[in-house]
C-alpha positions in Angstrom: 134.4 34.1 -52.2 137.7 33.1 -50.7 138.5 34.4 -47.2 140.7 33.7 -44.3 138.9 33.4 -40.9 139.1 31.9 -37.5 136.5 30.2 -35.3 138.2 30.0 -31.9 141.0 31.8 -30.3 144.2 29.7 -30.5 147.9 30.4 -30.3 149.3 31.1 -33.8 151.2 27.7 -34.1 147.8 25.9 -33.7 146.5 24.4 -37.0 143.2 26.1 -36.7 144.5 29.5 -35.6 143.6 30.8 -39.1 141.5 28.9 -41.8 141.0 29.2 -45.4 137.2 29.4 -45.9 134.4 30.2 -48.5 131.9 33.0 -47.6 129.1 34.6 -49.5 130.1 37.7 -51.6 128.3 40.8 -49.9 126.4 43.5 -51.8 126.9 47.3 -51.4 124.2 49.5 -50.1 124.0 53.1 -48.6 127.4 54.7 -48.3 129.2 51.3 -48.6 131.4 50.2 -51.4 132.3 46.7 -52.4 136.0 46.5 -52.9 137.9 43.7 -54.7 140.8 43.2 -52.4 144.2 43.0 -54.2 146.6 43.3 -51.3 146.4 43.5 -47.5 148.9 44.2 -44.7 149.1 42.8 -41.1 148.9 44.9 -37.9 149.2 44.1 -34.2 145.5 44.6 -34.0 145.0 41.4 -36.0 146.7 39.1 -33.6 145.3 40.9 -30.6 141.7 40.5 -31.7 142.5 36.8 -32.7 143.7 36.1 -29.3 141.2 38.0 -27.2 138.0 37.8 -29.2 136.7 34.3 -29.5 134.0 33.9 -32.2 132.6 30.8 -30.6 132.5 28.8 -33.7 131.5 31.6 -36.1 133.8 32.5 -38.9 135.4 35.9 -38.1 137.5 37.7 -40.8 140.4 39.8 -39.6 142.4 42.4 -41.6 142.4 46.2 -41.3 144.5 47.4 -44.2 143.7 46.9 -47.8 144.2 48.2 -51.3 141.9 47.2 -54.2 139.4 48.2 -56.9 135.9 49.3 -56.4 133.5 46.6 -57.6 130.2 48.1 -56.6 128.9 51.3 -54.9 125.9 51.9 -52.7 123.2 54.3 -53.8 124.4 57.0 -51.4 128.0 56.9 -52.5 129.4 60.0 -54.2 133.2 60.0 -53.6 134.1 56.9 -55.8 132.9 55.0 -58.8 133.3 51.4 -60.0 136.8 50.8 -61.3 138.5 53.2 -59.0 141.7 52.0 -57.3 141.4 52.6 -53.5 143.2 52.0 -50.2 141.7 52.0 -46.6 142.1 50.7 -43.0 138.4 49.9 -42.6 136.2 49.6 -39.4 137.2 47.4 -36.4 133.4 46.6 -35.8 133.0 45.1 -39.3 134.3 42.1 -41.3 138.0 42.6 -42.2 140.0 42.7 -45.4 141.3 39.2 -45.5 138.8 38.3 -48.2 138.5 38.6 -51.9 135.7 41.2 -51.5 135.1 43.6 -48.6 132.3 46.2 -47.8 133.7 49.5 -46.5 132.2 52.9 -45.9 133.5 55.4 -48.6 134.0 58.0 -46.0 137.1 56.2 -44.6 138.5 55.3 -48.0 141.1 57.2 -50.0 142.3 57.1 -53.6 145.3 54.7 -54.0 148.6 56.4 -54.8 148.9 56.0 -58.5 152.8 55.8 -58.4 152.9 52.6 -56.3 151.6 49.0 -56.5 148.7 47.7 -54.6 151.0 45.8 -52.2 153.0 49.0 -51.4 149.7 50.9 -50.9 148.3 48.3 -48.6 151.1 48.9 -46.2 150.0 52.5 -45.5 146.4 53.2 -44.4 146.1 52.1 -40.7 149.6 53.4 -39.8 149.2 56.6 -41.9 145.9 57.6 -40.3 147.2 56.7 -36.8 150.5 58.7 -37.4 148.6 61.7 -39.0 145.9 61.9 -36.2 148.6 61.4 -33.5 150.9 64.1 -34.9 148.3 66.8 -35.7 145.1 66.0 -33.7 146.5 64.6 -30.5 149.9 66.2 -30.0 148.8 69.4 -31.7 152.0 69.8 -33.7 151.9 72.4 -36.4 153.7 72.7 -39.8 155.6 75.7 -38.3 155.6 75.8 -34.6 155.9 79.0 -32.5 158.5 77.5 -30.2 161.0 74.8 -31.0 159.6 71.3 -30.8 161.6 68.2 -30.1 159.6 65.0 -30.8 160.7 61.7 -29.3 159.2 58.7 -31.3 159.5 55.5 -29.2 159.5 52.7 -31.8 160.4 54.7 -34.8 161.2 51.8 -37.2 157.8 49.9 -36.6 154.7 50.2 -38.6 153.3 53.5 -37.1 156.8 54.9 -36.4 157.9 54.4 -40.0 155.2 56.7 -41.4 155.1 59.0 -38.4 158.8 59.8 -38.7 158.3 60.6 -42.4 155.2 62.8 -41.9 157.0 64.7 -39.0 160.1 65.2 -41.2 158.3 66.3 -44.4 155.3 68.3 -42.9 156.7 70.0 -39.8 159.8 71.8 -38.5 160.3 69.6 -35.4 163.5 67.9 -34.4 162.9 64.1 -34.4 164.6 61.6 -32.0 163.7 58.2 -33.0 164.3 55.0 -31.0 165.4 51.6 -32.5 167.3 48.8 -30.9 169.1 47.1 -33.8 171.6 48.4 -36.4 169.4 47.8 -39.3 166.3 49.3 -37.7 168.4 52.4 -36.6 169.6 52.8 -40.2 165.9 52.4 -41.4 164.8 55.2 -38.9 167.4 57.5 -40.1 166.5 57.0 -43.7 163.0 57.9 -43.0 164.0 61.4 -41.5 164.9 60.9 -37.8 167.5 63.5 -37.0 168.8 61.4 -34.0 168.4 57.7 -33.2 168.8 56.1 -29.7 168.2 52.7 -28.3 165.1 52.0 -26.4 166.6 49.0 -24.7 169.0 51.3 -22.9 168.2 54.1 -20.4 166.5 56.9 -22.5 167.3 59.9 -20.2 171.0 59.6 -20.5 170.9 59.2 -24.3 168.6 62.1 -24.8 170.8 64.3 -22.5 173.9 63.3 -24.5 172.4 64.7 -27.7 172.5 68.2 -26.2 169.5 69.4 -28.3 167.3 70.8 -25.6 164.3 69.4 -23.7 161.8 67.0 -25.3 158.4 68.7 -25.7 156.4 65.9 -27.2 156.6 62.1 -27.1 154.8 59.6 -29.3 155.2 56.3 -27.5 154.3 53.5 -29.9 155.3 50.4 -28.0 155.7 49.2 -24.4 154.1 52.4 -22.9 154.0 51.0 -19.4 157.6 50.0 -19.4 158.8 53.5 -20.6 156.3 55.6 -18.8 158.4 56.7 -15.8 161.4 57.6 -18.0 159.2 59.6 -20.4 157.8 61.6 -17.6 161.4 62.5 -16.5 162.4 63.3 -20.1 159.4 65.6 -20.9 159.7 69.3 -20.3 157.1 70.9 -18.1 153.8 71.3 -20.0 154.8 68.6 -22.5 152.6 66.2 -24.3 152.7 62.4 -24.3 150.7 60.3 -26.8 150.3 56.5 -26.7 148.5 54.0 -28.9 148.6 50.7 -27.1 147.8 49.3 -23.6 148.9 45.9 -22.4 146.8 45.8 -19.2 149.7 46.9 -16.9 149.0 50.0 -14.9 150.6 53.4 -15.4 150.5 55.8 -12.6 149.2 59.0 -14.3 149.6 61.0 -11.1 153.3 61.3 -12.1 152.1 63.8 -14.8 150.8 66.2 -12.3 153.9 68.2 -11.1 154.9 69.0 -14.7 151.4 69.6 -15.9 152.0 66.9 -18.6 149.1 65.9 -20.8 148.3 62.3 -21.8 146.7 61.6 -25.2 145.3 58.4 -26.7 145.2 57.8 -30.4 142.9 55.0 -31.8 142.3 55.4 -35.5 139.1 53.3 -35.4 137.3 55.8 -33.2 135.7 57.7 -36.1 134.2 54.6 -37.8 133.3 53.0 -34.6 131.2 55.8 -33.3 130.2 57.2 -36.7 131.5 60.6 -35.7 130.4 63.7 -37.7 134.0 64.1 -39.0 134.4 60.6 -40.4 135.2 62.1 -43.8 138.4 63.3 -42.3 139.9 59.9 -42.8 139.1 60.1 -46.5 140.9 63.4 -46.7 143.9 62.2 -44.7 144.4 59.2 -47.1 144.1 61.4 -50.1 146.7 63.8 -48.7 149.1 60.9 -48.0 148.5 59.6 -51.5 149.4 63.0 -52.8 152.7 63.0 -50.7 153.6 59.5 -52.1 152.9 60.5 -55.7 155.0 63.6 -55.2 157.9 61.4 -53.9 157.8 63.2 -50.5 157.2 60.0 -48.6 157.5 56.4 -49.4 155.6 53.2 -48.7 156.6 51.4 -45.5 156.3 47.9 -46.9 158.9 45.9 -45.0 158.4 42.4 -46.2 156.2 40.7 -48.8 154.7 37.5 -47.3 153.3 36.0 -50.5 149.7 35.4 -51.5 146.7 35.9 -49.1 146.1 32.5 -47.5 145.8 31.1 -44.0 149.4 29.6 -44.0 150.9 32.9 -45.0 148.8 34.9 -42.6 149.8 32.6 -39.8 153.5 33.3 -40.6 152.8 37.0 -40.6 151.0 36.9 -37.3 153.8 35.0 -35.8 156.5 37.7 -36.9 154.4 40.6 -35.8 153.8 39.1 -32.4 157.5 39.0 -32.0 157.7 42.9 -32.0 160.8 42.6 -34.3 159.3 44.0 -37.5 160.6 46.8 -39.6 157.9 48.5 -41.7 154.9 46.6 -42.6 154.3 43.0 -43.7 152.1 42.7 -46.9 150.3 39.8 -48.7 148.9 40.1 -52.3 146.4 38.1 -54.4 144.4 35.0 -53.8 
């Protein structure tokens, strides 16, 4: 089967940063399904793994977002059958989706929304699961909250921010402040349901205060957490909650959280699959609920740019763009 892999960690402009390769087609066993991949999207985890995990000459396939058709099911599968159209983010510890066929545990797979294309569906799984878990499991926000909730989303126009903003707007009663730095990304954030949009390249405290909508009770910081950490501590009301999804290696002084009794929450959507937790099936359920919302027209795909067919050249271009931190929505590739 065709696949895109890398053998050594290289800068993205290096000719061998990503390679077109041929690999053996795998076989499904147990609760695994073999999926014929129709479309994939690219996430920051792709380039971070490429730069930091050197396969030492082995062919490593990246990619943790896909939509496709079930080709084969293991003997213990019960959720899907051959021919079903599915979408999923996969498992960080296994071979990725940048291949014609991929093995994936059915418990972390959802039915593809029937109203959208494979390319549009491939933009959703990783960010949708991340956003859902962050909103409901980590921050503990409810559909109807007993007290007013003001949610600040730092990076509202990016991959996770684009779906988090929609989920918060559609499924909860919170007031949403999104951050975006350009006119087009600010317009995008508003179109997704942000009630207010501010610029994260400017001091956050003054901008939030000028909105005159009360104190921020919850923050989802989706980018540059260490850069914004001090300001977010100041913005949050006492006993507020701060959730983050990335770490650059720079230190954050969590003792700053003490006086306000602020809580810090990590969200990592690969945890359930990585540790085979007893509630792995929840990701299947989340993806099905997101599919229902898409098919009802309540939320839309966050596909930002179609990068062409799935090959090394186009994936190198996508990695280069996503490393710039200037994306709106998701970048998708389709077909081999």
